[in-house]
Gaussian input, Z-matrix of N, CA and C with variables (Angstrom, degrees):
# hf/3-21g

backbone

0 1
 N
 C     1     B1
 C     2     B2     1     A1
 N     3     B3     2     A2     1     D1
 C     4     B4     3     A3     2     D2
 C     5     B5     4     A4     3     D3
 N     6     B6     5     A5     4     D4
 C     7     B7     6     A6     5     D5
 C     8     B8     7     A7     6     D6
 N     9     B9     8     A8     7     D7
 C    10    B10     9     A9     8     D8
 C    11    B11    10    A10     9     D9
 N    12    B12    11    A11    10    D10
 C    13    B13    12    A12    11    D11
 C    14    B14    13    A13    12    D12
 N    15    B15    14    A14    13    D13
 C    16    B16    15    A15    14    D14
 C    17    B17    16    A16    15    D15
 N    18    B18    17    A17    16    D16
 C    19    B19    18    A18    17    D17
 C    20    B20    19    A19    18    D18
 N    21    B21    20    A20    19    D19
 C    22    B22    21    A21    20    D20
 C    23    B23    22    A22    21    D21
 N    24    B24    23    A23    22    D22
 C    25    B25    24    A24    23    D23
 C    26    B26    25    A25    24    D24
 N    27    B27    26    A26    25    D25
 C    28    B28    27    A27    26    D26
 C    29    B29    28    A28    27    D27
 N    30    B30    29    A29    28    D28
 C    31    B31    30    A30    29    D29
 C    32    B32    31    A31    30    D30
 N    33    B33    32    A32    31    D31
 C    34    B34    33    A33    32    D32
 C    35    B35    34    A34    33    D33
 N    36    B36    35    A35    34    D34
 C    37    B37    36    A36    35    D35
 C    38    B38    37    A37    36    D36
 N    39    B39    38    A38    37    D37
 C    40    B40    39    A39    38    D38
 C    41    B41    40    A40    39    D39
 N    42    B42    41    A41    40    D40
 C    43    B43    42    A42    41    D41
 C    44    B44    43    A43    42    D42
 N    45    B45    44    A44    43    D43
 C    46    B46    45    A45    44    D44
 C    47    B47    46    A46    45    D45
 N    48    B48    47    A47    46    D46
 C    49    B49    48    A48    47    D47
 C    50    B50    49    A49    48    D48
 N    51    B51    50    A50    49    D49
 C    52    B52    51    A51    50    D50
 C    53    B53    52    A52    51    D51
 N    54    B54    53    A53    52    D52
 C    55    B55    54    A54    53    D53
 C    56    B56    55    A55    54    D54
 N    57    B57    56    A56    55    D55
 C    58    B58    57    A57    56    D56
 C    59    B59    58    A58    57    D57
 N    60    B60    59    A59    58    D58
 C    61    B61    60    A60    59    D59
 C    62    B62    61    A61    60    D60
 N    63    B63    62    A62    61    D61
 C    64    B64    63    A63    62    D62
 C    65    B65    64    A64    63    D63
 N    66    B66    65    A65    64    D64
 C    67    B67    66    A66    65    D65
 C    68    B68    67    A67    66    D66
 N    69    B69    68    A68    67    D67
 C    70    B70    69    A69    68    D68
 C    71    B71    70    A70    69    D69
 N    72    B72    71    A71    70    D70
 C    73    B73    72    A72    71    D71
 C    74    B74    73    A73    72    D72
 N    75    B75    74    A74    73    D73
 C    76    B76    75    A75    74    D74
 C    77    B77    76    A76    75    D75
 N    78    B78    77    A77    76    D76
 C    79    B79    78    A78    77    D77
 C    80    B80    79    A79    78    D78
 N    81    B81    80    A80    79    D79
 C    82    B82    81    A81    80    D80
 C    83    B83    82    A82    81    D81
 N    84    B84    83    A83    82    D82
 C    85    B85    84    A84    83    D83
 C    86    B86    85    A85    84    D84
 N    87    B87    86    A86    85    D85
 C    88    B88    87    A87    86    D86
 C    89    B89    88    A88    87    D87
 N    90    B90    89    A89    88    D88
 C    91    B91    90    A90    89    D89
 C    92    B92    91    A91    90    D90
 N    93    B93    92    A92    91    D91
 C    94    B94    93    A93    92    D92
 C    95    B95    94    A94    93    D93
 N    96    B96    95    A95    94    D94
 C    97    B97    96    A96    95    D95
 C    98    B98    97    A97    96    D96
 N    99    B99    98    A98    97    D97
 C   100   B100    99    A99    98    D98
 C   101   B101   100   A100    99    D99
 N   102   B102   101   A101   100   D100
 C   103   B103   102   A102   101   D101
 C   104   B104   103   A103   102   D102
 N   105   B105   104   A104   103   D103
 C   106   B106   105   A105   104   D104
 C   107   B107   106   A106   105   D105
 N   108   B108   107   A107   106   D106
 C   109   B109   108   A108   107   D107
 C   110   B110   109   A109   108   D108
 N   111   B111   110   A110   109   D109
 C   112   B112   111   A111   110   D110
 C   113   B113   112   A112   111   D111
 N   114   B114   113   A113   112   D112
 C   115   B115   114   A114   113   D113
 C   116   B116   115   A115   114   D114
 N   117   B117   116   A116   115   D115
 C   118   B118   117   A117   116   D116
 C   119   B119   118   A118   117   D117
 N   120   B120   119   A119   118   D118
 C   121   B121   120   A120   119   D119
 C   122   B122   121   A121   120   D120
 N   123   B123   122   A122   121   D121
 C   124   B124   123   A123   122   D122
 C   125   B125   124   A124   123   D123
 N   126   B126   125   A125   124   D124
 C   127   B127   126   A126   125   D125
 C   128   B128   127   A127   126   D126
 N   129   B129   128   A128   127   D127
 C   130   B130   129   A129   128   D128
 C   131   B131   130   A130   129   D129
 N   132   B132   131   A131   130   D130
 C   133   B133   132   A132   131   D131
 C   134   B134   133   A133   132   D132
 N   135   B135   134   A134   133   D133
 C   136   B136   135   A135   134   D134
 C   137   B137   136   A136   135   D135
 N   138   B138   137   A137   136   D136
 C   139   B139   138   A138   137   D137
 C   140   B140   139   A139   138   D138
 N   141   B141   140   A140   139   D139
 C   142   B142   141   A141   140   D140
 C   143   B143   142   A142   141   D141
 N   144   B144   143   A143   142   D142
 C   145   B145   144   A144   143   D143
 C   146   B146   145   A145   144   D144
 N   147   B147   146   A146   145   D145
 C   148   B148   147   A147   146   D146
 C   149   B149   148   A148   147   D147
 N   150   B150   149   A149   148   D148
 C   151   B151   150   A150   149   D149
 C   152   B152   151   A151   150   D150
 N   153   B153   152   A152   151   D151
 C   154   B154   153   A153   152   D152
 C   155   B155   154   A154   153   D153
 N   156   B156   155   A155   154   D154
 C   157   B157   156   A156   155   D155
 C   158   B158   157   A157   156   D156
 N   159   B159   158   A158   157   D157
 C   160   B160   159   A159   158   D158
 C   161   B161   160   A160   159   D159
 N   162   B162   161   A161   160   D160
 C   163   B163   162   A162   161   D161
 C   164   B164   163   A163   162   D162
 N   165   B165   164   A164   163   D163
 C   166   B166   165   A165   164   D164
 C   167   B167   166   A166   165   D165
 N   168   B168   167   A167   166   D166
 C   169   B169   168   A168   167   D167
 C   170   B170   169   A169   168   D168
 N   171   B171   170   A170   169   D169
 C   172   B172   171   A171   170   D170
 C   173   B173   172   A172   171   D171
 N   174   B174   173   A173   172   D172
 C   175   B175   174   A174   173   D173
 C   176   B176   175   A175   174   D174
 N   177   B177   176   A176   175   D175
 C   178   B178   177   A177   176   D176
 C   179   B179   178   A178   177   D177
 N   180   B180   179   A179   178   D178
 C   181   B181   180   A180   179   D179
 C   182   B182   181   A181   180   D180
 N   183   B183   182   A182   181   D181
 C   184   B184   183   A183   182   D182
 C   185   B185   184   A184   183   D183
 N   186   B186   185   A185   184   D184
 C   187   B187   186   A186   185   D185
 C   188   B188   187   A187   186   D186
 N   189   B189   188   A188   187   D187
 C   190   B190   189   A189   188   D188
 C   191   B191   190   A190   189   D189
 N   192   B192   191   A191   190   D190
 C   193   B193   192   A192   191   D191
 C   194   B194   193   A193   192   D192
 N   195   B195   194   A194   193   D193
 C   196   B196   195   A195   194   D194
 C   197   B197   196   A196   195   D195
 N   198   B198   197   A197   196   D196
 C   199   B199   198   A198   197   D197
 C   200   B200   199   A199   198   D198
 N   201   B201   200   A200   199   D199
 C   202   B202   201   A201   200   D200
 C   203   B203   202   A202   201   D201
 N   204   B204   203   A203   202   D202
 C   205   B205   204   A204   203   D203
 C   206   B206   205   A205   204   D204
 N   207   B207   206   A206   205   D205
 C   208   B208   207   A207   206   D206
 C   209   B209   208   A208   207   D207
 N   210   B210   209   A209   208   D208
 C   211   B211   210   A210   209   D209
 C   212   B212   211   A211   210   D210
 N   213   B213   212   A212   211   D211
 C   214   B214   213   A213   212   D212
 C   215   B215   214   A214   213   D213
 N   216   B216   215   A215   214   D214
 C   217   B217   216   A216   215   D215
 C   218   B218   217   A217   216   D216
 N   219   B219   218   A218   217   D217
 C   220   B220   219   A219   218   D218
 C   221   B221   220   A220   219   D219
 N   222   B222   221   A221   220   D220
 C   223   B223   222   A222   221   D221
 C   224   B224   223   A223   222   D222
 N   225   B225   224   A224   223   D223
 C   226   B226   225   A225   224   D224
 C   227   B227   226   A226   225   D225
 N   228   B228   227   A227   226   D226
 C   229   B229   228   A228   227   D227
 C   230   B230   229   A229   228   D228
 N   231   B231   230   A230   229   D229
 C   232   B232   231   A231   230   D230
 C   233   B233   232   A232   231   D231

   B1=1.4440
   B2=1.5174
   B3=1.3002
   B4=1.4570
   B5=1.5165
   B6=1.3183
   B7=1.4589
   B8=1.5167
   B9=1.3128
   B10=1.4525
   B11=1.5090
   B12=1.2969
   B13=1.4559
   B14=1.5222
   B15=1.3276
   B16=1.4588
   B17=1.5191
   B18=1.2951
   B19=1.4525
   B20=1.5189
   B21=1.3232
   B22=1.4643
   B23=1.5164
   B24=1.3171
   B25=1.4611
   B26=1.5282
   B27=1.3109
   B28=1.4621
   B29=1.5255
   B30=1.3057
   B31=1.4521
   B32=1.5182
   B33=1.3179
   B34=1.4655
   B35=1.5157
   B36=1.3129
   B37=1.4545
   B38=1.5216
   B39=1.3121
   B40=1.4603
   B41=1.5275
   B42=1.3252
   B43=1.4527
   B44=1.5238
   B45=1.3227
   B46=1.4506
   B47=1.5196
   B48=1.3459
   B49=1.4654
   B50=1.5229
   B51=1.3434
   B52=1.4635
   B53=1.5141
   B54=1.3280
   B55=1.4491
   B56=1.5113
   B57=1.2896
   B58=1.4522
   B59=1.5363
   B60=1.3106
   B61=1.4557
   B62=1.5262
   B63=1.3276
   B64=1.4613
   B65=1.5242
   B66=1.3230
   B67=1.4579
   B68=1.5184
   B69=1.3312
   B70=1.4594
   B71=1.5187
   B72=1.3078
   B73=1.4566
   B74=1.5264
   B75=1.3162
   B76=1.4725
   B77=1.5331
   B78=1.3221
   B79=1.4683
   B80=1.5311
   B81=1.3388
   B82=1.4602
   B83=1.5269
   B84=1.3303
   B85=1.4638
   B86=1.5250
   B87=1.3124
   B88=1.4622
   B89=1.5317
   B90=1.3222
   B91=1.4650
   B92=1.5307
   B93=1.3328
   B94=1.4623
   B95=1.5262
   B96=1.3266
   B97=1.4698
   B98=1.5262
   B99=1.3179
   B100=1.4633
   B101=1.5256
   B102=1.3073
   B103=1.4634
   B104=1.5301
   B105=1.3007
   B106=1.4676
   B107=1.5310
   B108=1.3382
   B109=1.4645
   B110=1.5291
   B111=1.3274
   B112=1.4626
   B113=1.5240
   B114=1.3243
   B115=1.4650
   B116=1.5242
   B117=1.3306
   B118=1.4657
   B119=1.5294
   B120=1.3184
   B121=1.4638
   B122=1.5254
   B123=1.3173
   B124=1.4613
   B125=1.5260
   B126=1.3195
   B127=1.4623
   B128=1.5221
   B129=1.3317
   B130=1.4684
   B131=1.5381
   B132=1.3266
   B133=1.4610
   B134=1.5226
   B135=1.3168
   B136=1.4712
   B137=1.5240
   B138=1.3200
   B139=1.4632
   B140=1.5273
   B141=1.3334
   B142=1.4647
   B143=1.5278
   B144=1.3347
   B145=1.4633
   B146=1.5195
   B147=1.3080
   B148=1.4620
   B149=1.5184
   B150=1.3332
   B151=1.4601
   B152=1.5127
   B153=1.3093
   B154=1.4722
   B155=1.5246
   B156=1.3235
   B157=1.4642
   B158=1.5275
   B159=1.3016
   B160=1.4539
   B161=1.5166
   B162=1.3260
   B163=1.4555
   B164=1.5237
   B165=1.3069
   B166=1.4578
   B167=1.5196
   B168=1.3032
   B169=1.4521
   B170=1.5057
   B171=1.3060
   B172=1.4545
   B173=1.5198
   B174=1.3154
   B175=1.4545
   B176=1.5266
   B177=1.2958
   B178=1.4606
   B179=1.5184
   B180=1.3247
   B181=1.4589
   B182=1.5200
   B183=1.3278
   B184=1.4593
   B185=1.5277
   B186=1.3147
   B187=1.4660
   B188=1.5273
   B189=1.3305
   B190=1.4611
   B191=1.5327
   B192=1.3393
   B193=1.4678
   B194=1.5276
   B195=1.3190
   B196=1.4529
   B197=1.5284
   B198=1.3098
   B199=1.4548
   B200=1.5264
   B201=1.3306
   B202=1.4623
   B203=1.5238
   B204=1.3263
   B205=1.4711
   B206=1.5117
   B207=1.3370
   B208=1.4551
   B209=1.5199
   B210=1.3179
   B211=1.4632
   B212=1.5244
   B213=1.3241
   B214=1.4597
   B215=1.5184
   B216=1.3174
   B217=1.4571
   B218=1.5179
   B219=1.3088
   B220=1.4532
   B221=1.5180
   B222=1.3339
   B223=1.4590
   B224=1.5166
   B225=1.3276
   B226=1.4759
   B227=1.5244
   B228=1.3224
   B229=1.4663
   B230=1.5133
   B231=1.3025
   B232=1.4736
   B233=1.4883
   A1=108.03
   A2=116.89
   A3=122.50
   A4=108.46
   A5=116.58
   A6=122.19
   A7=107.64
   A8=116.18
   A9=121.83
   A10=108.20
   A11=116.72
   A12=121.31
   A13=106.70
   A14=116.46
   A15=119.75
   A16=109.94
   A17=114.52
   A18=121.79
   A19=104.77
   A20=116.79
   A21=119.71
   A22=111.40
   A23=114.03
   A24=121.63
   A25=105.90
   A26=117.86
   A27=119.71
   A28=109.07
   A29=116.33
   A30=122.06
   A31=109.03
   A32=116.47
   A33=120.42
   A34=108.44
   A35=117.15
   A36=122.31
   A37=108.83
   A38=116.47
   A39=122.00
   A40=109.17
   A41=117.11
   A42=121.36
   A43=109.88
   A44=116.22
   A45=123.00
   A46=109.36
   A47=116.42
   A48=121.29
   A49=111.78
   A50=117.02
   A51=121.38
   A52=112.42
   A53=117.16
   A54=119.20
   A55=112.45
   A56=114.79
   A57=122.91
   A58=109.70
   A59=116.34
   A60=122.06
   A61=106.93
   A62=116.74
   A63=119.25
   A64=110.93
   A65=115.47
   A66=121.26
   A67=106.87
   A68=116.53
   A69=121.87
   A70=107.75
   A71=116.19
   A72=121.01
   A73=109.11
   A74=116.88
   A75=121.97
   A76=111.98
   A77=117.03
   A78=119.88
   A79=112.51
   A80=118.41
   A81=121.74
   A82=112.59
   A83=118.27
   A84=121.42
   A85=113.43
   A86=117.21
   A87=120.74
   A88=113.20
   A89=117.58
   A90=119.94
   A91=112.82
   A92=118.15
   A93=120.99
   A94=108.83
   A95=116.37
   A96=121.40
   A97=113.44
   A98=118.25
   A99=120.70
   A100=113.66
   A101=117.70
   A102=120.84
   A103=110.06
   A104=116.76
   A105=121.67
   A106=110.90
   A107=117.13
   A108=120.63
   A109=114.14
   A110=118.18
   A111=118.99
   A112=112.67
   A113=117.88
   A114=120.79
   A115=111.19
   A116=118.00
   A117=120.25
   A118=111.05
   A119=116.99
   A120=121.45
   A121=110.64
   A122=116.86
   A123=121.45
   A124=114.03
   A125=117.54
   A126=120.69
   A127=113.22
   A128=120.25
   A129=118.88
   A130=112.28
   A131=117.15
   A132=120.54
   A133=111.17
   A134=117.01
   A135=120.82
   A136=111.36
   A137=116.56
   A138=120.03
   A139=111.86
   A140=117.42
   A141=121.60
   A142=113.53
   A143=118.06
   A144=120.74
   A145=109.68
   A146=115.90
   A147=122.14
   A148=109.69
   A149=115.56
   A150=119.42
   A151=108.37
   A152=116.89
   A153=123.31
   A154=113.13
   A155=117.91
   A156=121.94
   A157=109.13
   A158=115.29
   A159=122.72
   A160=108.17
   A161=116.54
   A162=120.87
   A163=108.02
   A164=116.74
   A165=122.89
   A166=107.25
   A167=117.03
   A168=118.29
   A169=113.41
   A170=114.35
   A171=121.88
   A172=108.62
   A173=114.79
   A174=119.25
   A175=108.59
   A176=115.37
   A177=122.68
   A178=106.80
   A179=115.41
   A180=120.64
   A181=110.62
   A182=115.77
   A183=121.87
   A184=108.50
   A185=117.66
   A186=121.76
   A187=112.73
   A188=117.38
   A189=120.47
   A190=112.61
   A191=117.02
   A192=125.99
   A193=113.78
   A194=119.08
   A195=121.14
   A196=107.80
   A197=116.17
   A198=121.71
   A199=110.59
   A200=116.02
   A201=121.93
   A202=110.33
   A203=116.90
   A204=122.22
   A205=109.36
   A206=115.37
   A207=120.36
   A208=108.45
   A209=116.48
   A210=120.87
   A211=108.89
   A212=117.22
   A213=120.57
   A214=110.55
   A215=114.59
   A216=123.61
   A217=107.03
   A218=116.17
   A219=121.25
   A220=107.82
   A221=115.27
   A222=121.86
   A223=110.72
   A224=118.05
   A225=119.38
   A226=108.47
   A227=117.37
   A228=120.78
   A229=112.70
   A230=118.44
   A231=120.54
   A232=110.86
   D1=140.21
   D2=174.82
   D3=-121.73
   D4=133.40
   D5=174.65
   D6=-118.69
   D7=133.48
   D8=176.54
   D9=-124.21
   D10=129.28
   D11=175.98
   D12=-96.69
   D13=123.60
   D14=-176.12
   D15=-154.17
   D16=157.54
   D17=168.76
   D18=-107.32
   D19=120.00
   D20=-173.45
   D21=-131.27
   D22=158.23
   D23=168.06
   D24=-95.90
   D25=179.20
   D26=177.12
   D27=-58.18
   D28=126.31
   D29=-177.85
   D30=-136.64
   D31=132.47
   D32=174.96
   D33=-78.93
   D34=129.09
   D35=178.65
   D36=-114.57
   D37=142.15
   D38=-179.86
   D39=-94.39
   D40=128.89
   D41=176.49
   D42=-91.21
   D43=159.26
   D44=-176.69
   D45=-128.01
   D46=175.47
   D47=178.94
   D48=-56.85
   D49=-32.12
   D50=-177.63
   D51=-68.46
   D52=-22.27
   D53=179.76
   D54=154.93
   D55=177.71
   D56=-178.67
   D57=-80.64
   D58=134.88
   D59=175.78
   D60=-100.39
   D61=126.34
   D62=-179.02
   D63=-154.80
   D64=152.81
   D65=172.33
   D66=-88.80
   D67=131.79
   D68=178.80
   D69=-125.29
   D70=131.26
   D71=177.73
   D72=-58.49
   D73=135.20
   D74=-175.45
   D75=-57.51
   D76=-32.24
   D77=-179.44
   D78=-74.40
   D79=-10.65
   D80=179.83
   D81=-101.25
   D82=-7.92
   D83=-175.21
   D84=-59.24
   D85=-44.18
   D86=-174.82
   D87=-66.36
   D88=-19.70
   D89=-177.32
   D90=-88.19
   D91=-4.74
   D92=-179.53
   D93=-84.71
   D94=116.44
   D95=-173.78
   D96=-68.50
   D97=-29.54
   D98=-174.74
   D99=-89.17
   D100=2.03
   D101=-178.42
   D102=-84.75
   D103=158.08
   D104=-178.14
   D105=-56.51
   D106=142.47
   D107=-175.44
   D108=-66.45
   D109=-20.44
   D110=-179.65
   D111=-78.30
   D112=1.99
   D113=178.91
   D114=-62.87
   D115=-28.87
   D116=178.70
   D117=-66.56
   D118=-25.38
   D119=174.75
   D120=-84.46
   D121=-38.35
   D122=-176.26
   D123=-72.33
   D124=-37.78
   D125=-174.04
   D126=-55.84
   D127=-52.11
   D128=179.22
   D129=-62.74
   D130=-33.77
   D131=178.95
   D132=-68.21
   D133=-40.86
   D134=178.53
   D135=-62.01
   D136=-36.70
   D137=179.58
   D138=-64.47
   D139=-24.25
   D140=-177.96
   D141=-89.52
   D142=-11.57
   D143=-178.89
   D144=-66.29
   D145=131.93
   D146=179.23
   D147=-89.44
   D148=164.48
   D149=173.45
   D150=-56.35
   D151=146.32
   D152=178.94
   D153=66.56
   D154=27.52
   D155=173.03
   D156=-121.99
   D157=149.38
   D158=177.85
   D159=-124.17
   D160=128.72
   D161=177.11
   D162=-103.96
   D163=128.62
   D164=178.90
   D165=-124.79
   D166=134.58
   D167=-179.05
   D168=-154.40
   D169=167.51
   D170=175.19
   D171=-132.83
   D172=148.88
   D173=175.80
   D174=-139.77
   D175=148.78
   D176=177.18
   D177=-123.61
   D178=130.96
   D179=-179.38
   D180=-104.35
   D181=151.28
   D182=171.09
   D183=-74.47
   D184=170.98
   D185=179.03
   D186=-58.51
   D187=-28.56
   D188=179.31
   D189=-89.65
   D190=14.77
   D191=178.29
   D192=67.44
   D193=17.86
   D194=171.03
   D195=-85.32
   D196=156.83
   D197=-176.07
   D198=-73.87
   D199=124.96
   D200=178.96
   D201=-98.78
   D202=-51.06
   D203=179.70
   D204=-138.66
   D205=150.74
   D206=-179.70
   D207=-151.05
   D208=132.16
   D209=179.28
   D210=-143.53
   D211=133.94
   D212=177.01
   D213=-133.64
   D214=158.32
   D215=170.88
   D216=-136.64
   D217=145.87
   D218=176.55
   D219=-118.08
   D220=128.53
   D221=-177.26
   D222=-119.85
   D223=139.20
   D224=171.59
   D225=-71.61
   D226=146.10
   D227=-179.08
   D228=-101.32
   D229=-2.13
   D230=179.73
   D231=-85.10

């Protein structure tokens, strides 16, 4: 999964065989049933990222798709 924090105007996005590409408001992410379960952890963290920062992380899920482990780092991009 890739999350990008951006301020955008209306933009046409091209979808691919792998799936639909779309911009989703950060406040609506948690309500999407088909999204990865660790989004409830990621959403508040994404809201805290400042301009010129990159968040990189890994997560491991249990067999029932609940979050087992989660680790992130935030790096300045300048």
